[in-house]
Backbone as CSV, one residue per row, in Angstrom:
resi,resn,N_x,N_y,N_z,CA_x,CA_y,CA_z,C_x,C_y,C_z
1,MET,90.187,74.328,98.926,90.853,73.268,98.183,92.273,73.723,97.841
2,PHE,93.237,72.828,98.051,94.640,73.168,97.867,94.923,73.719,96.474
3,SER,94.443,73.057,95.441,94.793,73.456,94.068,94.403,74.907,93.779
4,GLU,93.223,75.313,94.212,92.757,76.682,93.967,93.568,77.701,94.771
5,THR,93.841,77.378,96.022,94.620,78.274,96.880,96.032,78.430,96.342
6,PHE,96.637,77.323,95.956,97.998,77.331,95.424,98.087,78.215,94.180
7,LYS,97.156,78.038,93.274,97.150,78.823,92.038,96.919,80.312,92.346
8,ALA,96.000,80.603,93.250,95.713,81.998,93.605,96.932,82.670,94.225
9,LEU,97.651,81.955,95.088,98.856,82.524,95.704,99.934,82.791,94.654
10,ARG,100.090,81.876,93.721,101.078,82.065,92.649,100.742,83.305,91.832
11,LYS,99.476,83.425,91.450,99.054,84.571,90.634,99.168,85.877,91.416
12,LYS,98.839,85.829,92.715,98.941,87.018,93.557,100.377,87.536,93.591
13,ARG,101.335,86.626,93.552,102.753,86.996,93.542,103.244,87.383,92.148
14,GLY,102.395,87.163,91.137,102.788,87.497,89.766,103.845,86.561,89.198
15,LEU,103.800,85.300,89.616,104.791,84.328,89.162,104.217,83.402,88.103
16,SER,105.048,83.035,87.169,104.659,81.995,86.213,104.825,80.648,86.915
17,GLN,104.261,79.610,86.323,104.435,78.277,86.894,105.914,77.902,86.915
18,ARG,106.630,78.263,85.858,108.064,77.961,85.769,108.842,78.667,86.883
19,ALA,108.557,79.964,87.086,109.271,80.725,88.114,109.002,80.144,89.501
20,LEU,107.745,79.795,89.773,107.418,79.210,91.070,108.112,77.862,91.239
21,ALA,108.099,77.067,90.193,108.774,75.763,90.242,110.251,75.943,90.571
22,ASP,110.896,76.922,89.955,112.312,77.178,90.217,112.539,77.591,91.668
23,HIS,111.677,78.461,92.202,111.807,78.906,93.584,111.654,77.747,94.576
24,LEU,110.766,76.822,94.249,110.460,75.721,95.162,111.300,74.467,94.913
25,GLY,112.073,74.473,93.834,112.856,73.288,93.498,112.005,72.154,92.965
26,LEU,110.945,72.523,92.242,110.026,71.551,91.660,110.082,71.637,90.142
27,SER,109.475,70.655,89.485,109.334,70.752,88.030,108.105,71.601,87.713
28,LYS,108.100,72.198,86.528,106.938,72.983,86.112,105.708,72.084,86.036
29,SER,105.902,70.836,85.618,104.753,69.924,85.513,104.157,69.618,86.887
30,ALA,104.993,69.565,87.932,104.465,69.340,89.283,103.585,70.507,89.702
31,VAL,104.056,71.733,89.446,103.261,72.924,89.776,101.944,72.884,89.016
32,SER,101.998,72.551,87.739,100.793,72.474,86.918,99.818,71.423,87.460
33,MET,100.332,70.264,87.830,99.462,69.208,88.355,98.866,69.592,89.712
34,TYR,99.627,70.303,90.544,99.086,70.781,91.815,97.932,71.736,91.562
35,GLU,98.108,72.626,90.582,97.055,73.606,90.283,95.820,72.960,89.665
36,LEU,96.020,71.905,88.906,94.889,71.201,88.299,94.193,70.257,89.276
37,GLY,94.851,69.977,90.391,94.279,69.060,91.371,94.495,67.603,91.043
38,SER,95.354,67.334,90.068,95.611,65.943,89.699,96.737,65.322,90.513
39,ARG,97.370,66.144,91.346,98.442,65.651,92.215,98.495,66.533,93.456
40,GLU,98.814,65.935,94.603,98.946,66.671,95.864,100.402,66.603,96.311
41,PRO,100.921,67.683,96.897,102.306,67.643,97.369,102.443,66.795,98.618
42,ASP,103.644,66.245,98.829,103.910,65.541,100.080,104.087,66.580,101.194
43,PHE,104.220,66.113,102.425,104.267,67.016,103.576,105.450,67.982,103.480
44,GLU,106.611,67.484,103.104,107.809,68.327,103.005,107.613,69.443,101.969
45,THR,107.036,69.099,100.828,106.787,70.094,99.783,105.729,71.086,100.239
46,LEU,104.734,70.602,100.934,103.693,71.481,101.472,104.313,72.506,102.431
47,GLU,105.255,72.068,103.248,105.953,72.994,104.146,106.729,74.044,103.368
48,LYS,107.418,73.620,102.300,108.162,74.568,101.452,107.229,75.611,100.852
49,ILE,106.086,75.153,100.371,105.110,76.058,99.748,104.582,77.055,100.779
50,ALA,104.222,76.559,101.957,103.716,77.435,103.015,104.766,78.465,103.410
51,ASP,106.011,78.028,103.555,107.094,78.951,103.909,107.316,79.989,102.809
52,PHE,107.317,79.544,101.573,107.557,80.462,100.461,106.500,81.567,100.416
53,PHE,105.238,81.176,100.579,104.151,82.155,100.504,103.842,82.804,101.861
54,ASN,104.546,82.359,102.905,104.331,82.883,104.264,102.868,82.748,104.689
55,VAL,102.350,81.542,104.516,100.976,81.239,104.922,100.986,79.988,105.793
56,ASP,99.936,79.810,106.574,99.780,78.601,107.377,99.429,77.428,106.475
57,MET,99.879,76.246,106.868,99.547,75.057,106.088,98.042,74.813,106.070
58,ASN,97.362,75.127,107.171,95.904,74.955,107.205,95.230,75.824,106.148
59,PHE,95.764,77.017,105.910,95.215,77.877,104.866,95.424,77.231,103.500
60,LEU,96.626,76.708,103.268,96.911,76.047,101.985,95.956,74.886,101.733
61,LEU,95.635,74.154,102.786,94.787,72.972,102.639,93.295,73.296,102.653
62,GLY,92.972,74.579,102.787,91.569,74.983,102.785,90.876,74.780,104.110
63,GLU,91.649,74.561,105.184,91.070,74.316,106.502,90.964,75.586,107.338
64,SER,91.471,76.702,106.804,91.405,77.985,107.497,91.271,79.089,106.460
65,LYS,90.525,80.130,106.805,90.383,81.267,105.902,91.438,82.330,106.167
66,VAL,92.216,82.131,107.235,93.248,83.088,107.621,94.579,82.642,107.021
67,GLU,95.175,83.517,106.178,96.431,83.159,105.519,97.543,82.876,106.512
68,ASN,97.677,83.753,107.488,98.767,83.613,108.435,98.292,84.124,109.786
69,GLU,97.960,83.209,110.678,97.400,83.599,111.973,98.380,84.420,112.799
70,ILE,99.652,84.096,112.720,100.655,84.858,113.473,100.711,86.287,112.946
71,GLN,100.753,86.453,111.620,100.803,87.801,111.053,99.532,88.574,111.382
72,GLN,98.402,87.902,111.388,97.151,88.564,111.742,97.214,89.076,113.186
73,PHE,97.757,88.280,114.088,97.911,88.698,115.476,98.869,89.883,115.586
74,VAL,100.002,89.804,114.879,100.982,90.895,114.908,100.357,92.179,114.380
75,ASP,99.629,92.092,113.279,98.977,93.283,112.718,98.005,93.898,113.719
76,LEU,97.266,93.065,114.431,96.328,93.562,115.438,97.076,94.293,116.553
77,ARG,98.170,93.700,117.039,98.961,94.337,118.098,99.580,95.644,117.615
78,VAL,100.062,95.658,116.373,100.652,96.890,115.821,99.597,97.987,115.785
79,LYS,98.388,97.642,115.367,97.304,98.636,115.340,97.003,99.166,116.737
80,GLN,97.111,98.284,117.733,96.837,98.701,119.105,97.958,99.573,119.660
81,LEU,99.199,99.310,119.256,100.350,99.989,119.828,100.737,101.288,119.112
82,PHE,100.458,101.369,117.829,100.869,102.532,117.052,99.675,103.420,116.734
83,PRO,99.875,104.743,116.767,98.796,105.624,116.319,98.494,105.352,114.841
84,LYS,97.302,105.706,114.425,96.836,105.412,113.067,97.850,105.845,112.000
85,GLU,98.428,107.044,112.164,99.354,107.541,111.145,100.653,106.744,111.090
86,ALA,101.021,106.127,112.205,102.283,105.385,112.267,102.107,103.898,111.971
87,PHE,100.884,103.454,111.784,100.641,102.031,111.543,101.469,101.471,110.379
88,PRO,101.561,102.171,109.237,102.377,101.609,108.147,103.839,101.373,108.549
89,ILE,104.372,102.226,109.418,105.751,102.038,109.877,105.847,100.766,110.723
90,GLY,104.927,100.616,111.670,104.920,99.415,112.502,104.727,98.155,111.687
91,GLN,103.833,98.219,110.727,103.570,97.055,109.876,104.816,96.711,109.061
92,ALA,105.492,97.741,108.530,106.713,97.502,107.759,107.786,96.870,108.641
93,LEU,107.948,97.388,109.847,108.971,96.850,110.746,108.711,95.384,111.086
94,THR,107.459,95.013,111.290,107.159,93.622,111.652,107.349,92.665,110.485
95,SER,107.304,93.171,109.265,107.461,92.285,108.111,108.918,92.153,107.672
96,MET,109.829,92.912,108.301,111.244,92.890,107.926,111.991,91.762,108.639
97,SER,113.100,91.386,108.037,113.994,90.442,108.702,114.653,91.181,109.867
98,PRO,115.221,90.463,110.819,115.892,91.140,111.936,116.977,92.123,111.469
99,ASP,117.742,91.754,110.455,118.789,92.635,109.943,118.195,93.904,109.331
100,GLU,117.139,93.745,108.540,116.483,94.918,107.937,115.891,95.817,109.018
101,ARG,115.313,95.203,110.041,114.718,95.974,111.129,115.782,96.798,111.861
102,CYS,116.957,96.212,112.099,118.056,96.936,112.759,118.514,98.109,111.906
103,ARG,118.622,97.898,110.591,119.047,98.988,109.693,118.004,100.092,109.660
104,ALA,116.725,99.721,109.604,115.652,100.724,109.571,115.636,101.542,110.862
105,LEU,115.778,100.864,111.982,115.785,101.580,113.261,117.003,102.487,113.385
106,ALA,118.156,102.048,112.875,119.357,102.889,112.903,119.141,104.156,112.070
107,MET,118.481,104.008,110.912,118.194,105.185,110.075,117.228,106.129,110.777
108,MET,116.213,105.569,111.438,115.249,106.414,112.156,115.926,107.142,113.311
109,LYS,116.817,106.444,114.031,117.535,107.087,115.139,118.422,108.213,114.627
110,ALA,119.058,108.001,113.487,119.928,109.035,112.901,119.102,110.233,112.423
111,ALA,117.928,109.967,111.873,117.084,111.033,111.338,116.344,111.799,112.449
112,PHE,116.002,111.109,113.524,115.213,111.710,114.608,115.834,111.418,115.974
113,PRO,117.055,111.896,116.233,117.747,111.536,117.483,117.021,112.012,118.737
114,ASP,116.272,113.069,118.649,115.573,113.587,119.836,114.436,112.687,120.311
115,HIS,114.002,111.771,119.462,112.865,110.915,119.787,113.278,109.531,120.293
116,PHE,114.593,109.286,120.381,115.087,107.996,120.842,115.927,108.188,122.092
117,GLY,115.761,107.303,123.059,116.567,107.368,124.275,118.021,107.091,123.970
118,LYS,118.876,107.489,124.875,120.318,107.297,124.649,120.764,105.943,125.035
């Protein structure tokens, strides 16, 4: 059910209703009504919520138990490609923005030049 999932995601992030409302451009009362189940968001707002929490819309609507199918696939591939000890590095790299990933890789190349091709 959307209301329960929405509230759980907010609490998982440690946000107050007011803070979440500010992030989403909503009123605090809208967030409260969504959590109580007395109001449902329109499609555009649902997209904003899914993007903010980085979850699939189907998960928000209670139609899937998987928060983010793409991230689940990426995590599986990272586990397959990286040795167990390096998994946290691979996982961190996949969760970064392209700019952050470039900076992280530049730092790794500077710290370990012998392990990177020229």
